[in-house]
C-alpha positions as CSV (number, residue, x, y, z in Angstrom):
1,M,118.0,77.3,99.6
2,S,117.1,79.9,97.0
3,T,113.8,81.5,96.3
4,S,112.7,82.5,92.8
5,I,110.4,85.2,91.7
6,I,107.8,84.3,89.1
7,V,106.1,87.2,87.3
8,R,103.2,86.1,85.0
9,D,101.7,88.1,82.2
10,I,104.6,90.5,81.9
11,D,104.9,92.5,78.6
12,P,107.6,90.9,76.4
13,G,109.1,94.3,75.7
14,D,109.4,95.0,79.4
15,K,110.9,91.6,80.0
16,A,113.5,92.2,77.3
17,W,114.3,95.6,78.7
18,L,114.7,94.1,82.2
19,R,117.0,91.3,80.8
20,R,119.2,93.9,79.1
21,E,119.4,96.1,82.2
22,A,120.4,93.1,84.3
23,R,123.0,92.0,81.8
24,Q,124.6,95.5,81.7
25,V,125.2,95.5,85.5
26,G,126.2,91.9,85.6
27,L,123.2,90.5,87.6
28,S,120.5,88.1,87.0
29,M,117.0,89.5,86.4
30,E,116.0,88.1,89.9
31,E,118.9,89.9,91.6
32,L,118.0,93.1,89.9
33,V,114.3,93.0,90.8
34,R,114.6,91.8,94.3
35,P,115.7,95.1,95.9
36,L,113.0,96.9,93.9
37,I,110.3,94.6,95.3
38,H,111.7,95.0,98.8
39,E,111.7,98.8,98.5
40,Q,108.1,98.9,97.2
41,R,107.0,96.6,100.0
42,T,108.5,98.7,102.7
43,K,106.9,101.9,101.2
44,T,103.5,100.1,101.2
45,E,103.9,98.9,104.8
46,L,104.6,102.5,106.0
47,R,101.5,104.0,104.3
48,P,98.7,104.4,106.8
49,K,95.2,103.1,106.0
50,P,92.7,105.8,105.0
51,S,90.7,105.1,108.1
52,E,93.8,105.6,110.3
53,A,94.6,108.9,108.6
54,F,91.0,110.1,109.0
55,V,91.0,109.3,112.7
56,R,94.4,111.0,113.2
57,H,93.2,114.3,111.6
58,F,89.5,114.3,112.6
59,G,89.3,112.1,115.7
60,V,88.2,112.8,119.2
61,D,91.4,114.7,120.0
62,H,90.3,117.3,117.3
63,G,86.7,117.7,118.5
64,V,85.0,115.4,116.0
65,D,82.7,112.5,117.0
66,L,83.4,109.7,114.6
67,P,80.5,107.3,113.7
68,T,80.6,104.0,115.5
69,P,81.9,101.1,113.5
70,V,79.4,98.4,112.6
71,R,80.0,94.9,111.3
72,C,80.4,96.0,107.6
73,G,81.9,99.4,107.7
74,Y,80.4,102.5,109.3
75,R,76.7,103.3,110.1
76,S,75.5,106.0,107.8
77,L,74.7,109.3,109.4
78,S,71.2,110.7,109.2
79,L,70.5,114.5,109.2
80,F,67.0,113.9,110.7
81,S,66.0,112.7,114.2
82,E,64.2,109.4,114.3
83,G,60.8,111.0,114.7
84,E,61.2,113.6,111.9
85,E,61.6,111.3,108.9
């Protein structure tokens, strides 16, 4: 059972270049691209989310009280007390 990769809307010049590169090393275009896709996917999986990086650098362990999460993101902080507005 083989899986195939379908790339839509690729520039014809890029496709021709990819075909030439694959032919030079004796592989199909699919075999040439598959390791590149795997490498990019593993790099992406290892990258932390911005919120995780923020918590790691500015979290409670570092003396910063983070805003509490609400249903759609974070509650905005106000510089005024409720009675001063």
